[in-house]
C-alpha positions in Angstrom: 6.2 5.3 11.7 2.9 3.5 10.6 1.1 4.0 7.4 -2.1 2.8 5.7 -1.8 1.5 2.2 -4.9 1.1 -0.2 -4.7 -0.8 -3.6 -7.8 -0.8 -5.7 -8.1 -2.0 -9.4 -9.4 -4.8 -11.8 -8.7 -7.9 -10.3 -5.7 -10.0 -11.8 -3.2 -12.4 -10.9 0.1 -10.9 -9.2 -1.3 -7.8 -7.5 -0.4 -8.9 -4.0 2.8 -10.5 -5.0 3.8 -7.4 -6.9 3.1 -5.0 -3.8 4.5 -7.3 -1.4 7.6 -7.6 -3.2 8.0 -3.8 -3.5 7.3 -3.6 0.3 10.0 -6.1 1.1 12.6 -4.3 -1.4 11.9 -1.0 0.8 12.2 -2.8 3.9 8.7 -2.3 5.1 7.1 -4.6 7.4 3.2 -5.6 7.0 1.5 -5.4 10.2 -2.0 -6.4 9.0 -3.8 -6.9 5.7 -7.2 -7.1 4.4 -8.2 -7.9 0.9 -11.4 -8.8 -1.0 -12.6 -9.0 -4.4 -15.7 -6.8 -5.0 -17.4 -8.0 -8.3 -14.5 -7.7 -10.6 -12.4 -5.2 -8.4 -9.5 -6.2 -6.1 -9.3 -4.1 -2.9 -6.6 -4.2 -0.2 -6.0 -2.2 2.7 -2.5 -2.9 4.6 -1.2 -1.5 8.0 2.6 -1.0 7.4 5.6 -0.3 9.7 8.2 2.0 8.1 10.4 2.1 11.1 13.4 0.4 9.1 13.3 2.4 5.7 16.4 4.1 4.8 14.9 6.5 2.2 12.3 9.4 2.6 8.5 8.9 2.7 8.1 10.7 -0.6 10.6 8.1 -1.9 8.4 5.3 -0.7 5.3 6.8 -2.0 6.6 7.1 -5.4 8.1 3.7 -5.6 4.8 2.2 -4.7 2.8 4.5 -7.1 5.0 3.3 -9.9 4.5 -0.3 -8.9 0.7 0.2 -8.9 1.1 1.8 -12.5 2.7 -1.2 -13.5 0.3 -3.5 -12.1 -2.5 -1.4 -13.3 -4.0 -0.7 -10.0 -4.4 2.6 -7.9 -2.0 2.6 -4.9 -2.3 5.4 -2.2 -0.4 5.4 1.0 -0.9 7.7 4.1 0.6 8.2 7.6 -1.4 6.6 10.0 -2.0 10.0 12.0 -3.3 11.7 8.8 -5.7 8.8 8.1 -6.9 9.0 11.6 -7.3 12.8 11.6 -9.4 12.5 8.3 -11.9 9.8 9.6 -12.3 11.9 12.9 -14.3 14.6 11.1 
């Protein structure tokens, strides 16, 4: 299953490292990534492959949300088919 992950928040050191470490721990592969700094704000979009996870999607979502809270950024993850459907409207 592929998902889209977005991360937005005030720029600070360690955001990419923190998110990437959590993805590694969950056995999630990063297929593509785009990140930029807009004024003072960090933004990142990742395309992820969750084929190897051994937990439910909701557990992945909770773990990434908690990681975002620790890093003081907003993390959102959506299944690719839902993301695609939302942007076709």
